[in-house]
LOBAMAR-646591 format. One record per residue (C-alpha): x, y, z. Coordinates in Angstrom, 1 decimal, decimal comma. Example, Ala and Ser with C-alpha at 12.3 -4.5 7.8 and 13.67 -1.06 7.14 Angstrom:
// LOBAMAR-646591
[[12,3 -4,5 7,8]]
[[13,7 -1,1 7,1]]
This chain:
// LOBAMAR-646591
[[21,2 -24,0 6,8]]
[[18,8 -24,3 9,7]]
[[15,4 -25,8 10,4]]
[[12,1 -24,0 10,5]]
[[8,5 -24,9 11,1]]
[[5,4 -23,6 9,3]]
[[1,9 -24,1 10,6]]
[[-1,4 -23,7 8,8]]
[[-4,5 -23,7 11,0]]
[[-7,7 -23,2 9,2]]
[[-11,1 -24,5 8,4]]
[[-9,8 -27,7 6,8]]
[[-7,7 -28,7 9,8]]
[[-4,2 -28,3 11,1]]
[[-1,1 -28,9 9,0]]
[[2,6 -28,4 9,7]]
[[5,7 -28,4 7,5]]
[[9,4 -28,7 8,3]]
[[11,7 -26,8 6,1]]
[[15,1 -25,4 5,8]]
[[16,4 -21,9 5,3]]
[[17,6 -21,3 1,8]]
[[20,2 -19,1 0,2]]
[[17,5 -16,9 -1,2]]
[[16,2 -14,6 1,6]]
[[12,6 -15,2 2,4]]
[[12,3 -18,6 0,8]]
[[12,3 -22,0 2,3]]
[[12,9 -25,5 1,1]]
[[10,1 -27,9 2,2]]
[[11,4 -31,1 3,7]]
[[8,4 -32,8 5,3]]
[[4,7 -32,0 5,5]]
[[2,4 -33,5 8,1]]
[[-1,4 -33,3 8,6]]
[[-2,0 -33,0 12,4]]
[[-5,7 -33,1 12,2]]
[[-8,5 -32,8 9,6]]
[[-10,6 -31,0 12,2]]
[[-10,2 -27,3 12,7]]
[[-8,8 -26,0 16,0]]
[[-11,6 -25,1 18,3]]
[[-12,9 -21,6 18,7]]
[[-14,9 -20,5 21,7]]
[[-16,3 -17,3 23,2]]
[[-12,8 -16,1 24,1]]
[[-11,3 -16,8 20,7]]
[[-9,0 -19,5 19,3]]
[[-8,5 -22,3 21,8]]
[[-4,8 -22,0 22,4]]
[[-4,7 -25,2 24,6]]
[[-6,3 -27,2 21,8]]
[[-3,8 -26,0 19,3]]
[[-0,8 -26,6 21,6]]
[[-1,8 -30,1 22,5]]
[[-2,0 -31,1 18,9]]
[[1,0 -29,1 17,6]]
[[3,8 -29,9 20,0]]
[[3,8 -33,7 19,6]]
[[3,6 -33,3 15,8]]
[[6,6 -30,9 15,7]]
[[8,6 -33,4 17,8]]
[[7,7 -36,1 15,4]]
[[8,8 -34,2 12,3]]
[[12,1 -33,1 14,0]]
[[12,8 -36,7 15,0]]
[[12,1 -38,1 11,5]]
[[14,4 -35,5 10,0]]
[[17,2 -36,0 12,6]]
[[17,0 -32,3 13,3]]
[[18,3 -31,2 16,7]]
[[16,7 -27,8 16,9]]
[[14,7 -25,0 15,4]]
[[15,6 -21,5 14,3]]
[[12,1 -20,2 13,8]]
[[8,4 -21,0 13,8]]
[[5,6 -19,3 11,9]]
[[1,9 -20,1 12,6]]
[[-0,8 -18,9 10,3]]
[[-4,3 -19,3 11,9]]
[[-7,8 -18,5 10,7]]
[[-9,3 -15,9 13,1]]
[[-5,9 -14,6 14,3]]
[[-6,7 -11,0 13,6]]
[[-9,9 -10,9 15,7]]
[[-9,8 -14,0 17,8]]
[[-6,1 -14,6 18,5]]
[[-5,4 -12,9 21,8]]
[[-5,2 -16,2 23,7]]
[[-2,9 -17,7 21,1]]
[[-0,6 -14,7 21,1]]
[[-0,4 -14,9 24,9]]
[[0,2 -18,7 25,2]]
[[1,8 -20,1 22,1]]
[[5,2 -18,3 22,1]]
[[6,0 -19,5 25,6]]
[[4,9 -23,1 24,9]]
[[7,1 -23,2 21,8]]
[[10,1 -21,7 23,5]]
[[9,8 -24,0 26,5]]
[[9,5 -27,2 24,3]]
[[12,0 -26,4 21,6]]
[[14,1 -23,4 22,7]]
[[12,9 -21,4 19,7]]
[[12,7 -17,7 20,3]]
[[12,0 -16,5 16,7]]
[[8,2 -16,9 16,3]]
[[5,7 -15,3 14,0]]
[[2,0 -15,5 14,6]]
[[0,0 -14,5 11,5]]
[[-3,5 -14,3 10,2]]
[[-4,1 -17,0 7,6]]
[[-4,5 -14,3 5,0]]
[[-0,9 -13,2 5,6]]
[[0,4 -16,7 5,1]]
[[-1,8 -17,0 2,0]]
[[-0,1 -13,8 0,8]]
[[3,4 -15,1 1,5]]
[[2,6 -18,4 -0,1]]
[[1,3 -16,7 -3,2]]
[[3,6 -13,7 -3,7]]
[[6,5 -14,3 -1,2]]
[[7,7 -10,9 0,0]]
[[6,9 -8,8 -3,0]]
[[4,4 -5,9 -2,9]]
[[1,0 -6,7 -4,5]]
[[-2,4 -8,1 -3,6]]
[[-3,7 -11,5 -2,9]]
[[-7,3 -12,7 -2,9]]
[[-7,8 -15,8 -0,8]]
[[-11,2 -17,3 -1,4]]
[[-12,7 -20,6 -0,3]]
[[-15,7 -20,8 2,0]]
[[-15,0 -17,1 2,7]]
[[-13,2 -14,3 0,9]]
[[-10,6 -11,9 1,9]]
[[-8,2 -9,6 0,0]]
[[-4,9 -8,5 1,4]]
[[-2,4 -6,1 -0,1]]
[[0,8 -4,5 0,9]]
[[3,4 -2,0 -0,4]]
[[5,7 -3,5 2,2]]
[[5,1 -0,4 4,4]]
[[1,8 -1,6 5,7]]
[[-1,2 -3,9 5,1]]
[[-4,5 -3,1 3,5]]
[[-7,4 -5,5 4,1]]
[[-10,8 -5,8 2,4]]
[[-13,6 -8,1 3,6]]
[[-13,0 -11,4 5,4]]
[[-15,8 -10,4 7,8]]
[[-17,6 -13,8 7,8]]
[[-20,7 -15,0 6,0]]
[[-23,1 -12,8 7,9]]
[[-21,2 -9,5 7,5]]
[[-19,3 -10,0 4,3]]
[[-17,1 -12,6 2,6]]
[[-18,8 -11,3 -0,5]]
[[-18,1 -13,4 -3,6]]
[[-16,8 -16,4 -1,5]]
[[-18,1 -19,9 -1,6]]
[[-20,7 -19,4 1,1]]
[[-21,9 -16,2 -0,5]]
[[-22,3 -18,0 -3,9]]
[[-24,0 -21,0 -2,3]]
[[-26,4 -18,9 -0,3]]
[[-27,3 -16,8 -3,4]]
[[-27,9 -20,0 -5,4]]
[[-30,1 -21,5 -2,7]]
[[-32,1 -18,2 -2,5]]
[[-32,7 -18,5 -6,2]]
[[-33,8 -22,1 -5,7]]
[[-36,2 -21,1 -3,0]]
[[-37,7 -18,3 -5,1]]
[[-38,4 -20,9 -7,8]]
[[-39,9 -23,2 -5,1]]
[[-42,3 -20,3 -4,1]]
[[-43,0 -19,2 -7,6]]
[[-41,4 -15,8 -7,1]]
[[-39,6 -13,7 -9,6]]
[[-35,8 -14,2 -9,8]]
[[-36,1 -17,9 -9,2]]
[[-34,1 -20,6 -11,0]]
[[-35,8 -24,0 -11,7]]
[[-32,4 -25,4 -12,6]]
[[-31,0 -24,5 -9,1]]
[[-34,2 -25,7 -7,5]]
[[-33,6 -29,1 -9,1]]
[[-30,0 -29,2 -7,9]]
[[-31,0 -28,1 -4,4]]
[[-33,6 -30,9 -4,1]]
[[-31,1 -33,4 -5,4]]
[[-28,5 -32,4 -2,9]]
[[-30,5 -31,4 0,2]]
[[-34,1 -32,5 -0,3]]
[[-37,4 -30,6 -0,6]]
[[-37,5 -26,9 -0,2]]
[[-39,8 -27,1 2,8]]
[[-37,1 -29,0 4,7]]
[[-34,3 -26,4 4,1]]
[[-34,7 -24,2 7,2]]
[[-34,5 -27,3 9,5]]
[[-31,6 -28,6 7,6]]
[[-29,6 -25,4 7,5]]
[[-30,3 -23,2 10,5]]
[[-29,4 -25,5 13,4]]
[[-26,0 -26,3 11,8]]
[[-22,9 -24,9 13,4]]
[[-21,1 -25,3 10,1]]
[[-23,5 -23,2 8,1]]
[[-20,8 -21,4 6,0]]
[[-19,4 -24,8 4,9]]
[[-22,9 -26,1 4,1]]
[[-23,7 -23,0 2,0]]
[[-20,4 -23,2 0,2]]
[[-21,0 -26,8 -0,7]]
[[-23,7 -25,6 -3,1]]
[[-21,3 -23,2 -5,0]]
[[-20,1 -26,0 -7,4]]
[[-23,8 -26,6 -8,2]]
[[-24,2 -23,0 -9,1]]
[[-21,1 -23,1 -11,3]]
[[-22,4 -26,3 -13,0]]
[[-25,7 -24,6 -13,9]]
[[-24,1 -21,3 -15,1]]
[[-23,6 -22,3 -18,8]]
[[-27,4 -22,9 -19,3]]
[[-29,0 -20,9 -16,5]]
[[-29,0 -17,0 -16,6]]
[[-29,7 -16,8 -12,9]]
[[-26,7 -19,0 -11,9]]
[[-24,6 -17,0 -14,4]]
[[-25,7 -13,8 -12,8]]
[[-24,7 -15,1 -9,3]]
[[-21,2 -15,9 -10,5]]
[[-20,9 -12,5 -12,3]]
[[-21,9 -10,7 -9,1]]
[[-19,4 -12,8 -7,2]]
[[-16,6 -11,9 -9,6]]
[[-17,5 -8,2 -9,2]]
[[-17,2 -8,5 -5,4]]
[[-13,8 -10,2 -5,7]]
[[-12,5 -7,6 -8,1]]
[[-13,8 -4,8 -5,9]]
[[-11,9 -6,3 -2,9]]
[[-8,7 -6,7 -4,9]]
[[-9,0 -3,1 -6,1]]
[[-9,4 -1,8 -2,5]]
[[-6,1 -3,3 -1,4]]
[[-3,8 -3,2 -4,4]]
[[-0,9 -0,8 -4,0]]
[[-1,6 2,3 -6,2]]
[[2,0 2,9 -7,2]]
[[3,3 1,1 -10,3]]
[[2,1 -2,2 -11,7]]
[[0,3 -4,3 -9,1]]
[[0,6 -8,1 -9,1]]
[[-2,7 -9,8 -8,1]]
[[-2,6 -13,5 -7,1]]
[[-5,7 -15,6 -6,6]]
[[-5,5 -18,5 -4,2]]
[[-7,9 -20,8 -2,5]]
[[-10,3 -23,6 -3,4]]
[[-13,1 -21,3 -4,8]]
[[-11,1 -20,7 -8,0]]
[[-11,4 -24,4 -8,7]]
[[-14,9 -23,6 -9,9]]
[[-13,1 -22,7 -13,2]]
[[-14,3 -20,7 -16,1]]
[[-17,9 -20,0 -14,9]]
[[-16,2 -17,8 -12,2]]
[[-12,8 -17,1 -13,7]]
[[-14,2 -15,8 -17,0]]
[[-16,2 -12,9 -15,5]]
[[-13,5 -12,4 -12,9]]
[[-10,9 -11,7 -15,6]]
[[-13,2 -9,1 -17,1]]
[[-14,0 -7,5 -13,8]]
[[-10,3 -7,3 -12,8]]
[[-9,5 -5,7 -16,1]]
[[-12,1 -3,0 -15,5]]
[[-11,3 -2,4 -11,8]]
[[-7,5 -2,8 -12,0]]
[[-6,3 -2,0 -15,5]]
[[-2,7 -1,4 -14,2]]
[[-2,6 -4,8 -12,5]]
[[-1,2 -8,1 -13,6]]
[[-2,9 -11,3 -12,5]]
[[-0,3 -14,0 -11,6]]
[[-0,5 -17,6 -10,5]]
[[0,0 -18,2 -6,8]]
[[3,4 -19,7 -6,1]]
[[2,3 -21,7 -3,2]]
[[-0,4 -22,2 -0,5]]
[[-0,7 -20,9 3,0]]
[[1,4 -23,7 4,5]]
[[4,2 -22,7 2,1]]
[[3,7 -19,1 3,1]]
[[4,1 -20,0 6,8]]
[[7,5 -21,5 5,8]]
[[8,4 -18,4 3,8]]
[[7,8 -16,3 6,9]]
[[9,6 -18,6 9,2]]
[[12,7 -18,8 6,9]]
[[12,8 -15,0 6,6]]
[[12,5 -14,6 10,3]]
[[15,4 -17,1 10,9]]
[[17,6 -15,2 8,4]]
[[16,7 -11,7 9,5]]
[[15,2 -11,0 6,1]]
[[11,5 -10,6 6,9]]
[[10,2 -7,7 4,7]]
[[6,5 -8,2 5,2]]
[[5,2 -5,4 7,5]]
[[4,6 -6,0 11,2]]
[[1,0 -5,6 12,3]]
[[-0,3 -6,5 15,8]]
[[-3,4 -8,3 14,4]]
[[-2,1 -9,6 11,1]]
[[1,6 -10,4 11,6]]
[[2,7 -10,5 15,2]]
[[6,4 -11,0 16,2]]
[[6,5 -11,6 20,0]]
[[9,3 -9,7 21,7]]
[[11,2 -10,4 24,9]]
[[8,9 -7,9 26,6]]
[[5,8 -9,9 25,5]]
[[7,2 -13,0 27,3]]
């Protein structure tokens, strides 16, 4: 048995977990979980702020190791939102900092979609849809990765929380104007949550957290769906987008397992009902399964597999990066 660390850095903050390698390759027993910060790691013009992550992460790891009486680490896996497109600084700085502080040389730096995948399905082939504020689908046949969407609220994330919230607010504003396609029910909910329609541009556009603000209205859309055909249509369209993304990444050979993970699916039947129908239409050969764990669990799965030379998930420079001696 040896000690491993999993890290989940995302929009809801920075979390770490200390675990142990298990007899089963590619699994990990969770020993302790700690929330380092409820605020996300900063992102600037050059990408994820590696210094900000390091200054929070290293003391937290020391604290977990001290509490467990652990005298060393075998591996660390870090899953971070934006790693694929904004992670150059993190890939350059974090491995050296971890090695210097803890002597650990087995390190994996992963996109948060990869750790979501590992948490949901472990190291089995299949597809995972991770949906919260945004939406991304990731699939693998264990030879390579296939990705669909996850391009942010301006270019994609179709069917995610921000997409649903924006569509609901648009329907509310149409009702406010008296245009076709509007929803008086959603207008009423918008005014209760945010205030009058005339104030919406000033409330929304200056915000740096616009995706989260938009996504905060998604539960209101779900709450209206049973009695409002416009809200129902928004969720049906969201379900279709999610199913399309899953179909784009699901391995074509054999039966494909599809796992759904993320806070969006807590909207319940108003979304899950149409989603089941869309998945059956787009992926008749697939089986929908429950996610086994969350992205933090997935980071531990990757770390344990790395520590035991049993990592089967495919290497990818943007999605799952394993630094080598040459990189250092």
